[in-house]
Structures are given as C-alpha cells and as structure tokens.
All heavy atoms as an XYZ file, in Angstrom:
879
protein
N     174.889     88.034    101.525
C     173.651     88.611    101.052
C     173.758     90.123    101.155
O     174.047     90.659    102.213
C     172.500     88.087    101.917
C     171.195     88.720    101.614
S     169.776     88.026    102.461
C     170.322     87.844    104.105
N     173.538     90.788    100.049
C     173.626     92.233     99.998
C     172.237     92.824    100.179
O     171.344     92.590     99.362
C     174.231     92.679     98.671
C     174.372     94.170     98.465
C     175.333     94.753     99.512
C     174.890     94.456     97.074
N     172.040     93.563    101.253
C     170.774     94.223    101.528
C     171.056     95.686    101.808
O     172.125     96.033    102.310
C     170.102     93.620    102.764
C     169.659     92.172    102.667
C     169.221     91.667    104.031
C     168.514     92.029    101.676
N     170.088     96.511    101.495
C     170.206     97.915    101.875
C     168.822     98.439    102.208
O     167.817     97.917    101.747
C     170.870     98.747    100.775
C     170.004     98.989     99.566
C     169.226    100.130     99.470
C     169.961     98.073     98.523
C     168.423    100.345     98.379
C     169.159     98.287     97.422
C     168.397     99.427     97.357
O     167.593     99.639     96.268
N     168.795     99.471    103.012
C     167.554    100.113    103.396
C     167.589    101.541    102.884
O     168.634    102.195    102.910
C     167.382    100.095    104.912
C     167.396     98.707    105.556
C     167.295     98.823    107.061
C     166.274     97.842    105.010
N     166.451    102.032    102.435
C     166.347    103.370    101.873
C     165.730    104.299    102.910
O     164.546    104.177    103.230
C     165.500    103.329    100.606
C     165.376    104.666     99.912
O     165.973    105.662    100.384
O     164.691    104.715     98.874
N     166.540    105.223    103.430
C     166.057    106.150    104.456
C     164.943    107.052    103.920
O     164.106    107.532    104.692
C     167.208    106.998    104.987
N     164.905    107.272    102.606
C     163.878    108.124    102.009
C     162.553    107.386    101.809
O     161.526    108.007    101.590
C     164.372    108.668    100.672
N     162.593    106.069    101.887
C     161.388    105.258    101.709
C     160.512    105.415    102.951
O     160.979    105.229    104.071
C     161.786    103.794    101.527
C     160.628    102.894    101.153
O     159.479    103.210    101.516
O     160.877    101.863    100.522
N     159.233    105.756    102.772
C     158.363    105.949    103.935
C     157.950    104.655    104.647
O     157.444    104.699    105.757
C     157.143    106.659    103.364
C     157.104    106.232    101.935
C     158.546    106.048    101.520
N     158.180    103.497    104.013
C     157.775    102.239    104.651
C     158.716    101.925    105.817
O     159.890    102.293    105.803
C     157.737    101.099    103.643
O     158.997    100.880    103.082
N     158.199    101.239    106.833
C     159.015    100.907    108.004
C     160.253    100.090    107.622
O     160.233     99.320    106.656
C     158.072    100.081    108.884
C     156.702    100.461    108.442
C     156.819    100.772    106.972
N     161.309    100.265    108.394
C     162.573     99.595    108.099
C     162.437     98.077    108.089
O     163.017     97.410    107.233
C     163.641    100.024    109.106
C     164.050    101.496    109.028
C     165.012    101.833    110.169
C     164.674    101.814    107.685
N     161.665     97.528    109.039
C     161.542     96.063    109.067
C     160.842     95.555    107.809
O     161.173     94.488    107.301
C     160.853     95.584    110.350
C     159.377     95.782    110.360
N     158.791     96.984    110.681
C     158.369     94.935    110.064
C     157.481     96.866    110.590
N     157.193     95.630    110.228
N     159.896     96.326    107.263
C     159.221     95.911    106.034
C     160.169     95.974    104.843
O     160.117     95.124    103.955
C     157.986     96.773    105.782
C     156.858     96.490    106.737
C     155.625     97.342    106.476
O     155.581     98.057    105.445
O     154.712     97.297    107.306
N     161.045     96.969    104.823
C     162.050     97.044    103.762
C     162.982     95.835    103.830
O     163.337     95.255    102.806
C     162.877     98.319    103.887
C     162.123     99.587    103.566
C     163.032    100.796    103.616
O     164.135    100.778    103.077
N     162.570    101.849    104.277
N     163.349     95.452    105.041
C     164.232     94.306    105.227
C     163.536     93.012    104.808
O     164.131     92.176    104.119
C     164.697     94.232    106.679
C     165.696     93.137    107.020
C     166.924     93.220    106.130
C     166.097     93.253    108.481
N     162.280     92.852    105.184
C     161.506     91.678    104.767
C     161.475     91.598    103.234
O     161.724     90.551    102.651
C     160.069     91.723    105.349
C     159.159     90.713    104.660
C     160.085     91.479    106.841
N     161.202     92.726    102.595
C     161.157     92.756    101.136
C     162.499     92.413    100.503
O     162.559     91.690     99.514
N     163.574     92.910    101.098
C     164.906     92.623    100.572
C     165.269     91.154    100.673
O     165.851     90.579     99.743
N     164.908     90.529    101.780
C     165.202     89.102    101.950
C     164.314     88.273    101.032
O     164.776     87.316    100.408
C     165.068     88.680    103.419
C     166.138     89.387    104.258
C     165.187     87.159    103.569
C     165.992     89.207    105.751
N     163.041     88.655    100.922
C     162.151     87.952     99.995
C     162.703     88.020     98.568
O     162.696     87.034     97.835
C     160.761     88.587    100.002
C     159.855     88.090    101.058
C     158.434     88.544    100.759
N     157.625     88.436    101.935
C     156.969     89.436    102.502
N     157.019     90.645    101.988
N     156.252     89.234    103.573
N     163.162     89.191     98.180
C     163.715     89.358     96.832
C     164.958     88.494     96.645
O     165.138     87.867     95.602
C     164.052     90.824     96.580
C     164.627     91.044     95.180
C     164.708     92.482     94.858
N     163.329     92.969     94.912
C     162.975     94.217     94.697
N     163.863     95.114     94.405
N     161.713     94.584     94.764
N     165.822     88.449     97.652
C     167.031     87.620     97.561
C     166.663     86.152     97.373
O     167.308     85.431     96.601
C     167.895     87.801     98.806
N     165.601     85.707     98.042
C     165.141     84.323     97.895
C     164.538     84.120     96.507
O     164.854     83.151     95.826
C     164.139     83.959     99.008
C     164.847     83.922    100.367
C     163.455     82.628     98.714
C     163.918     83.834    101.562
N     163.702     85.057     96.074
C     163.041     84.939     94.773
C     164.044     84.938     93.632
O     163.859     84.242     92.633
C     162.038     86.075     94.586
N     165.109     85.711     93.766
C     166.115     85.805     92.708
C     167.166     84.701     92.799
O     168.065     84.633     91.975
C     166.791     87.172     92.765
C     165.857     88.308     92.411
C     166.467     89.682     92.614
O     167.577     89.782     93.197
O     165.831     90.655     92.197
N     167.065     83.861     93.819
C     168.003     82.754     93.958
C     169.319     83.122     94.616
O     170.244     82.321     94.647
N     169.420     84.334     95.147
C     170.650     84.718     95.857
C     170.717     84.046     97.222
O     171.787     83.914     97.790
C     170.746     86.232     95.983
C     170.997     86.923     94.643
C     171.186     88.414     94.781
N     169.897     89.059     95.030
C     169.667     89.921     96.009
N     170.609     90.252     96.834
N     168.471     90.467     96.150
N     169.567     83.649     97.741
C     169.480     82.847     98.975
C     168.714     81.590     98.609
O     167.568     81.669     98.173
C     168.737     83.600    100.074
S     169.634     84.944    100.795
N     169.330     80.444     98.798
C     168.718     79.173     98.414
C     168.356     78.364     99.653
O     168.874     78.629    100.730
C     169.703     78.407     97.546
C     169.939     79.086     96.219
C     170.672     78.171     95.261
N     170.636     78.732     93.939
C     171.616     79.462     93.424
N     172.697     79.717     94.116
N     171.499     79.951     92.206
N     167.500     77.360     99.486
C     167.162     76.513    100.630
C     168.422     75.985    101.305
O     169.350     75.522    100.649
C     166.349     75.380    100.005
C     165.725     76.010     98.803
C     166.766     76.963     98.279
N     168.440     76.100    102.621
C     169.576     75.637    103.409
C     170.619     76.710    103.662
O     171.447     76.567    104.567
N     170.608     77.785    102.871
C     171.564     78.874    103.111
C     171.300     79.508    104.465
O     170.147     79.716    104.857
C     171.449     79.959    102.034
C     172.057     79.568    100.710
O     172.667     78.480    100.629
O     171.913     80.350     99.746
N     172.377     79.810    105.161
C     172.261     80.467    106.461
C     172.364     81.970    106.296
O     173.158     82.456    105.499
C     173.350     79.968    107.397
C     173.094     78.531    107.826
C     174.131     77.984    108.746
N     174.344     78.876    109.873
C     175.383     78.813    110.672
N     176.319     77.911    110.478
N     175.505     79.639    111.684
N     171.561     82.679    107.055
C     171.627     84.129    107.083
C     172.595     84.556    108.174
O     172.780     83.824    109.149
C     170.248     84.729    107.374
C     169.357     84.998    106.171
C     169.027     83.740    105.418
C     168.111     85.708    106.611
N     173.183     85.733    108.026
C     174.038     86.237    109.097
C     173.212     86.418    110.369
O     171.996     86.642    110.300
C     174.520     87.589    108.571
C     174.258     87.577    107.104
C     173.114     86.638    106.888
N     173.852     86.360    111.533
C     173.126     86.608    112.775
C     172.472     87.990    112.757
O     172.972     88.924    112.109
C     174.212     86.533    113.847
C     175.306     85.724    113.232
C     175.250     86.017    111.754
N     171.361     88.120    113.464
C     170.614     89.377    113.502
C     171.505     90.534    113.943
O     171.414     91.644    113.393
C     169.410     89.245    114.426
N     172.369     90.287    114.898
C     173.260     91.340    115.390
C     174.168     91.844    114.269
O     174.361     93.047    114.106
C     174.093     90.809    116.553
C     175.028     91.821    117.141
C     175.825     91.210    118.277
C     176.870     92.206    118.772
N     177.725     91.631    119.792
N     174.701     90.926    113.465
C     175.574     91.305    112.353
C     174.802     92.072    111.273
O     175.296     93.065    110.740
C     176.234     90.076    111.739
C     177.229     89.408    112.672
O     177.542     89.978    113.746
O     177.686     88.294    112.339
N     173.603     91.597    110.955
C     172.785     92.306    109.974
C     172.457     93.715    110.457
O     172.504     94.667    109.678
C     171.480     91.550    109.709
C     171.521     90.414    108.706
C     170.175     89.690    108.674
C     171.868     90.920    107.327
N     172.135     93.839    111.738
C     171.812     95.148    112.296
C     173.000     96.097    112.172
O     172.833     97.268    111.811
C     171.380     95.007    113.754
N     174.186     95.594    112.441
C     175.383     96.431    112.322
C     175.633     96.829    110.875
O     175.942     97.980    110.589
C     176.600     95.692    112.882
C     176.601     95.597    114.388
C     177.766     94.773    114.921
O     178.698     94.441    114.150
O     177.746     94.456    116.122
N     175.479     95.886    109.953
C     175.699     96.173    108.530
C     174.719     97.223    108.011
O     175.075     98.064    107.197
C     175.535     94.905    107.690
C     176.621     93.890    107.871
C     176.299     92.584    107.147
O     175.277     92.441    106.492
N     177.195     91.611    107.291
N     173.474     97.137    108.471
C     172.426     98.034    107.989
C     172.269     99.288    108.835
O     171.472    100.162    108.504
C     171.093     97.274    107.932
C     171.064     96.081    106.992
C     169.805     95.261    107.209
C     171.180     96.535    105.544
N     173.003     99.342    109.921
C     172.960    100.475    110.845
C     171.544    100.708    111.384
O     171.001    101.810    111.319
C     173.496    101.736    110.172
C     173.809    102.842    111.188
O     174.130    102.510    112.349
O     173.708    104.038    110.818
N     170.937     99.606    111.860
C     169.619     99.669    112.487
C     169.659     98.909    113.804
O     170.601     98.166    114.083
C     168.504     99.075    111.584
C     168.346     99.876    110.316
C     168.743     97.618    111.274
N     168.625     99.061    114.573
C     168.509     98.366    115.844
C     168.318     96.868    115.594
O     167.619     96.471    114.654
C     167.307     98.940    116.606
C     167.195     98.426    118.002
O     166.909     97.243    118.200
N     167.419     99.291    118.966
N     168.912     96.049    116.435
C     168.792     94.596    116.289
C     167.340     94.146    116.384
O     166.946     93.169    115.732
C     169.637     93.885    117.334
N     166.518     94.847    117.162
C     165.104     94.477    117.269
C     164.370     94.655    115.941
O     163.434     93.914    115.645
C     164.416     95.288    118.366
C     164.854     94.861    119.737
O     165.095     93.683    119.985
N     164.988     95.812    120.645
N     164.796     95.622    115.147
C     164.208     95.819    113.812
C     164.488     94.600    112.944
O     163.601     94.085    112.257
C     164.791     97.089    113.162
O     164.476     98.212    113.988
C     164.240     97.307    111.771
N     165.715     94.130    112.983
C     166.103     92.953    112.204
C     165.359     91.720    112.713
O     164.826     90.938    111.923
C     167.629     92.746    112.253
C     168.021     91.436    111.578
C     168.351     93.925    111.605
N     165.304     91.557    114.008
C     164.609     90.400    114.580
C     163.135     90.394    114.202
O     162.567     89.332    113.916
C     164.776     90.372    116.098
C     166.163     89.965    116.582
C     166.302     90.227    118.075
C     166.437     88.506    116.256
N     162.517     91.558    114.184
C     161.104     91.642    113.807
C     160.915     91.157    112.370
O     159.986     90.405    112.069
C     160.613     93.081    113.956
C     159.157     93.256    113.661
C     158.708     94.663    113.965
N     157.301     94.817    113.669
C     156.656     95.954    113.738
N     157.275     97.043    114.138
N     155.385     96.019    113.434
N     161.798     91.579    111.468
C     161.717     91.154    110.074
C     161.945     89.647    109.952
O     161.213     88.951    109.244
C     162.742     91.914    109.235
N     162.954     89.141    110.646
C     163.264     87.709    110.570
C     162.128     86.859    111.129
O     161.795     85.812    110.573
C     164.574     87.415    111.299
C     165.827     88.054    110.692
C     167.038     87.779    111.580
C     166.057     87.579    109.274
N     161.510     87.316    112.209
C     160.376     86.576    112.788
C     159.199     86.543    111.815
O     158.508     85.534    111.696
C     159.945     87.198    114.111
C     160.823     86.823    115.256
C     160.217     87.287    116.590
N     161.283     87.611    117.490
C     161.631     88.830    117.901
N     160.946     89.879    117.511
N     162.634     89.013    118.705
N     158.966     87.660    111.133
C     157.870     87.693    110.167
C     158.109     86.677    109.056
O     157.193     85.931    108.673
C     157.720     89.095    109.573
C     156.589     89.188    108.560
C     156.379     90.588    108.025
O     156.739     91.572    108.664
N     155.796     90.682    106.848
N     159.332     86.625    108.560
C     159.661     85.665    107.511
C     159.606     84.227    108.026
O     159.230     83.321    107.288
C     161.038     85.989    106.921
C     161.086     87.295    106.129
C     162.514     87.722    105.874
C     160.310     87.162    104.826
N     159.958     84.019    109.281
C     159.824     82.687    109.887
C     158.347     82.304    109.948
O     157.966     81.182    109.601
C     160.424     82.672    111.288
C     160.250     81.324    111.986
C     160.378     81.394    113.471
N     159.393     82.310    114.025
C     159.488     82.872    115.223
N     160.531     82.639    115.989
N     158.563     83.677    115.666
N     157.503     83.247    110.373
C     156.074     82.960    110.485
C     155.439     82.678    109.127
O     154.446     81.956    109.033
C     155.352     84.124    111.169
C     155.752     84.285    112.627
O     156.386     83.361    113.196
O     155.450     85.358    113.206
N     156.014     83.229    108.059
C     155.530     82.982    106.704
C     156.066     81.669    106.137
O     155.673     81.250    105.053
C     155.947     84.130    105.778
C     155.255     85.426    106.084
C     155.774     86.580    105.247
O     156.545     86.338    104.274
O     155.416     87.723    105.545
N     156.997     81.050    106.847
C     157.549     79.782    106.396
C     158.765     79.900    105.496
O     159.213     78.904    104.923
N     159.314     81.096    105.346
C     160.478     81.289    104.482
C     161.796     81.024    105.202
O     162.771     80.629    104.578
C     160.498     82.708    103.920
C     159.363     83.054    102.966
C     159.455     84.515    102.555
C     159.394     82.157    101.756
N     161.816     81.270    106.500
C     163.028     81.074    107.288
C     162.767     80.100    108.416
O     161.628     79.944    108.875
C     163.523     82.402    107.882
C     163.900     83.504    106.911
C     164.357     84.743    107.675
C     164.980     83.046    105.948
N     163.847     79.477    108.865
C     163.777     78.521    109.966
C     164.834     78.921    110.992
O     165.983     79.179    110.635
C     164.068     77.136    109.391
C     164.084     76.029    110.392
C     164.332     74.707    109.698
O     165.332     74.580    108.956
O     163.519     73.804    109.903
N     164.424     78.984    112.246
C     165.350     79.302    113.334
C     165.702     77.988    114.030
O     164.809     77.246    114.430
C     164.689     80.201    114.373
C     164.396     81.608    113.921
C     164.237     81.944    112.592
C     164.260     82.611    114.857
C     163.958     83.240    112.196
C     163.977     83.909    114.475
C     163.825     84.229    113.146
N     166.983     77.714    114.167
C     167.416     76.510    114.874
C     168.501     76.869    115.860
O     169.513     77.468    115.476
C     167.952     75.469    113.903
C     166.865     74.830    113.095
C     167.324     73.500    112.612
N     166.213     72.777    112.046
C     166.360     71.698    111.340
N     167.561     71.223    111.110
N     165.323     71.079    110.874
N     168.270     76.488    117.089
C     169.260     76.752    118.133
C     170.585     76.079    117.762
O     170.629     74.903    117.410
C     168.765     76.218    119.475
C     169.651     76.587    120.633
C     169.077     76.123    121.954
N     167.756     76.645    122.219
C     167.514     77.820    122.823
N     168.510     78.570    123.200
N     166.285     78.208    123.031
N     171.630     76.843    117.797
C     172.950     76.330    117.490
C     173.300     76.301    116.010
O     174.450     76.139    115.640
N     172.289     76.449    115.156
C     172.523     76.443    113.702
C     172.212     77.781    113.060
O     172.490     77.994    111.890
C     171.671     75.378    113.027
C     172.111     73.979    113.325
C     171.354     73.065    112.426
N     171.661     71.676    112.735
C     171.098     70.680    112.131
N     170.186     70.892    111.208
N     171.425     69.443    112.444
N     171.551     78.653    113.780
C     171.223     79.967    113.248
C     169.939     79.974    112.448
O     169.058     79.148    112.631
N     169.879     80.907    111.525
C     168.682     81.128    110.707
C     168.998     80.699    109.283
O     169.997     81.121    108.703
C     168.287     82.611    110.747
C     168.031     83.049    112.191
C     167.061     82.862    109.874
C     167.947     84.540    112.363
N     168.121     79.869    108.714
C     168.361     79.407    107.349
C     167.085     79.489    106.519
O     165.975     79.551    107.048
C     168.898     77.978    107.346
O     167.984     77.119    107.974
N     167.272     79.478    105.215
C     166.159     79.506    104.270
C     165.548     78.112    104.215
O     166.262     77.119    104.130
C     166.658     79.935    102.868
C     165.526     79.930    101.854
C     167.321     81.309    102.931
N     164.224     78.031    104.264
C     163.538     76.738    104.259
C     163.430     76.172    102.849
O     163.600     76.884    101.855
C     162.115     76.849    104.844
O     161.335     77.663    103.970
C     162.115     77.409    106.242
N     163.098     74.899    102.780
C     162.888     74.241    101.488
C     161.649     74.775    100.785
O     161.554     74.703     99.562
C     162.740     72.730    101.673
C     164.039     72.069    102.105
O     165.111     72.656    101.851
O     163.984     70.980    102.692
N     160.692     75.305    101.535
C     159.451     75.812    100.951
C     159.626     77.197    100.347
O     158.759     77.656     99.597
C     158.354     75.865    102.011
N     160.727     77.855    100.628
C     160.913     79.238    100.203
C     160.822     79.449     98.694
O     160.167     80.388     98.251
C     162.233     79.780    100.744
N     161.461     78.614     97.845
C     161.377     78.884     96.399
C     159.945     78.847     95.861
O     159.576     79.682     95.050
C     162.223     77.781     95.780
C     163.192     77.407     96.842
C     162.400     77.536     98.129
N     159.139     77.902     96.323
C     157.755     77.826     95.854
C     156.978     79.059     96.300
O     156.222     79.651     95.518
C     157.086     76.564     96.377
N     157.183     79.459     97.539
C     156.512     80.651     98.047
C     156.951     81.867     97.241
O     156.131     82.709     96.877
C     156.842     80.843     99.529
C     156.233     82.071    100.109
N     154.920     82.135    100.495
C     156.752     83.297    100.346
C     154.659     83.339    100.964
N     155.762     84.064    100.880
N     158.241     81.964     96.968
C     158.766     83.102     96.214
C     158.178     83.137     94.810
O     157.858     84.203     94.281
C     160.281     83.038     96.164
N     158.015     81.968     94.190
C     157.452     81.908     92.842
C     156.009     82.388     92.836
O     155.590     83.140     91.944
C     157.548     80.490     92.290
N     155.238     81.988     93.828
C     153.841     82.417     93.923
C     153.779     83.922     94.187
O     152.977     84.640     93.572
C     153.088     81.627     95.016
C     151.712     82.220     95.263
C     152.972     80.168     94.610
N     154.638     84.418     95.076
C     154.657     85.846     95.383
C     155.023     86.648     94.134
O     154.434     87.702     93.864
C     155.638     86.125     96.513
N     155.978     86.164     93.363
C     156.393     86.852     92.140
C     155.236     86.860     91.127
O     154.952     87.882     90.501
C     157.621     86.166     91.555
C     158.252     86.886     90.405
C     159.594     86.314     89.963
N     159.650     84.862     89.882
C     160.320     84.080     90.741
N     160.980     84.594     91.743
N     160.312     82.774     90.601
N     154.536     85.730     90.985
C     153.405     85.654     90.052
C     152.278     86.588     90.492
O     151.643     87.241     89.653
C     152.903     84.214     89.948
N     152.047     86.676     91.794
C     151.008     87.565     92.307
C     151.348     89.024     92.005
O     150.470     89.813     91.618
C     150.826     87.354     93.806
N     152.608     89.390     92.172
C     153.029     90.761     91.878
C     152.871     91.066     90.388
O     152.443     92.170     90.011
C     154.473     90.968     92.317
N     153.193     90.088     89.542
C     153.036     90.275     88.104
C     151.560     90.411     87.730
O     151.198     91.237     86.895
C     153.676     89.118     87.346
C     155.187     89.113     87.426
C     155.813     87.836     86.886
O     155.083     86.937     86.404
O     157.053     87.737     86.956
N     150.710     89.618     88.362
C     149.277     89.703     88.109
C     148.726     91.059     88.548
O     147.936     91.672     87.839
C     148.535     88.570     88.834
C     147.017     88.551     88.670
C     146.627     88.430     87.203
C     146.425     87.421     89.489
N     149.182     91.538     89.696
C     148.759     92.851     90.180
C     149.162     93.932     89.184
O     148.361     94.814     88.856
C     149.366     93.120     91.563
C     148.901     94.434     92.146
O     147.684     94.714     92.121
O     149.773     95.189     92.642
N     150.388     93.868     88.688
C     150.859     94.863     87.717
C     150.041     94.800     86.429
O     149.665     95.841     85.866
C     152.345     94.650     87.429
N     149.744     93.581     85.949
C     148.946     93.411     84.739
C     147.545     93.985     84.931
O     147.018     94.687     84.048
C     148.862     91.924     84.362
C     148.026     91.595     83.127
C     148.665     92.187     81.872
C     147.871     90.088     82.998
N     146.947     93.706     86.070
C     145.605     94.211     86.350
C     145.597     95.743     86.357
O     144.689     96.372     85.795
C     145.110     93.667     87.691
N     146.598     96.348     86.967
C     146.675     97.818     87.000
C     146.849     98.393     85.596
O     146.284     99.439     85.286
C     147.799     98.271     87.919
C     147.468     98.047     89.378
C     148.634     98.449     90.277
N     148.370     98.072     91.635
C     147.751     98.839     92.523
N     147.347    100.042     92.187
N     147.550     98.407     93.746
N     147.611     97.705     84.743
C     147.792     98.166     83.365
C     146.470     98.175     82.606
O     146.274     98.963     81.698
C     148.778     97.263     82.618
C     150.205     97.454     83.015
C     151.118     96.454     82.307
O     150.660     95.467     81.731
N     152.411     96.714     82.373
N     145.566     97.282     83.000
C     144.269     97.177     82.325
C     143.159     97.880     83.088
O     141.982     97.660     82.813
C     143.926     95.705     82.091
C     144.823     95.080     81.074
N     144.625     95.212     79.719
C     145.957     94.359     81.204
C     145.579     94.588     79.066
N     146.412     94.061     79.943
N     143.540     98.706     84.053
C     142.562     99.550     84.732
C     141.842     98.940     85.916
O     140.868     99.503     86.397
N     142.284     97.795     86.390
C     141.651     97.165     87.552
C     142.340     97.637     88.827
O     143.566     97.717     88.889
C     141.758     95.637     87.483
C     140.870     95.010     86.443
C     141.316     94.825     85.146
C     139.586     94.592     86.771
C     140.514     94.252     84.182
C     138.774     94.007     85.810
C     139.251     93.849     84.523
O     138.440     93.273     83.575
N     141.554     97.891     89.839
C     142.121     98.202     91.147
C     142.488     96.885     91.834
O     142.062     95.805     91.397
C     141.102     98.958     92.013
O     140.044     98.084     92.380
N     143.239     96.978     92.895
C     143.604     95.765     93.627
C     142.347     95.103     94.203
O     142.237     93.879     94.207
C     144.594     96.087     94.736
C     145.095     94.821     95.434
C     146.249     95.074     96.328
N     147.430     95.331     95.517
C     148.558     95.812     95.996
N     148.670     96.080     97.263
N     149.594     96.032     95.218
N     141.400     95.906     94.673
C     140.159     95.351     95.223
C     139.380     94.590     94.149
O     138.834     93.512     94.414
C     139.302     96.460     95.825
N     139.352     95.139     92.930
C     138.662     94.450     91.839
C     139.382     93.149     91.484
O     138.728     92.135     91.212
C     138.581     95.366     90.614
C     137.642     96.540     90.808
C     137.757     97.568     89.701
O     138.884     97.844     89.237
O     136.688     98.091     89.293
N     140.698     93.189     91.497
C     141.469     91.980     91.227
C     141.195     90.914     92.288
O     140.983     89.744     91.966
C     142.972     92.307     91.176
C     143.920     91.115     91.006
C     143.633     90.378     89.698
C     145.353     91.589     91.057
N     141.174     91.332     93.540
C     140.899     90.379     94.630
C     139.504     89.773     94.452
O     139.315     88.578     94.667
C     141.018     91.067     95.987
C     142.424     91.529     96.314
S     143.624     90.202     96.360
C     143.054     89.315     97.779
N     138.557     90.588     94.041
C     137.193     90.086     93.815
C     137.196     89.038     92.704
O     136.519     88.003     92.803
C     136.280     91.245     93.464
O     134.979     90.792     93.186
N     137.937     89.304     91.633
C     138.033     88.327     90.535
C     138.658     87.029     91.025
O     138.182     85.938     90.668
C     138.884     88.897     89.396
C     138.258     89.998     88.543
C     139.308     90.597     87.610
C     137.096     89.430     87.743
N     139.683     87.129     91.827
C     140.363     85.931     92.335
C     139.430     85.137     93.244
O     139.377     83.905     93.170
C     141.662     86.313     93.073
C     142.688     86.827     92.045
C     142.221     85.142     93.854
C     143.912     87.459     92.659
N     138.681     85.830     94.077
C     137.774     85.144     94.998
C     136.669     84.403     94.255
O     136.140     83.432     94.764
C     137.169     86.157     95.973
C     138.173     86.650     96.990
C     137.682     87.803     97.843
O     136.563     88.321     97.575
O     138.413     88.179     98.763
N     136.342     84.842     93.051
C     135.291     84.188     92.273
C     135.804     83.038     91.425
O     135.032     82.361     90.739
C     134.591     85.205     91.373
C     133.680     86.133     92.174
C     132.905     87.041     91.270
N     133.755     88.224     91.038
C     133.636     89.061     90.052
N     132.731     88.884     89.136
N     134.445     90.088     89.934
N     137.109     82.771     91.460
C     137.649     81.654     90.691
C     137.072     80.338     91.195
O     136.859     80.168     92.387
C     139.172     81.610     90.810
C     139.941     82.679     90.067
C     141.429     82.604     90.418
C     139.753     82.546     88.565
N     136.834     79.388     90.262
C     136.284     78.096     90.687
C     137.293     77.282     91.475
O     138.441     77.411     91.439
C     135.925     77.405     89.374
C     136.599     78.165     88.296
C     136.978     79.495     88.841
C-alpha cells in the first residue's frame, strides 16, 4: 500500500493517514481480508511517530473499516467496501451541493428532512 503524508497540509498527520487508507480501500487497492503492514513499519515508511499511525489505525478500527487480531495483525474488514461506497457518494453529494450554492449545513438540513 502506497501512502504519503504532505508536510505542507495543515491537517494533522493521523487524519492524513486515515484519509489515505480510506482512499486505498475505496479505490480497491486494499480489499477485504488484506493485511496492513505493522504500525511500526508504516511509521518508519512515513517517517512519523508510531503513536500517530496507531491513532489513525484505531480510528479506522472504530469506524469498522479495520480489524485488529492478535497474531494476525491488522486487516481490512468485509464491511469496508460498502462503507467506502457510501463515503464516496457522500463526498460526491457534498461537491454537487457546493456547485449549486448550498453550504454543508444546508445540505445536512436537506438530508435530515428526508423521509
């Protein structure tokens, strides 16, 4: 899995890593059952602290995209593709709404009023 972090990006490093892994799942570069490299290895590859990587991996685990198993490492869950598809559709909807002059708050209000 090829990931990189942008030092010029103002967002926190763990959020950049979460986004990169989500994108890899959404694009099919990481499929259900695929194992991720150990956090220590990812930290070395990205030249960041291992705790930064662990924070990102825990967030993705809490979202249901990754599964931690003792002795087996970290792998992509079966639910990940469906989650990725919904996340991709939400991002597309947000972009469409902005093109038509809606703010994110207005879009959220429209969604909340759906039957």
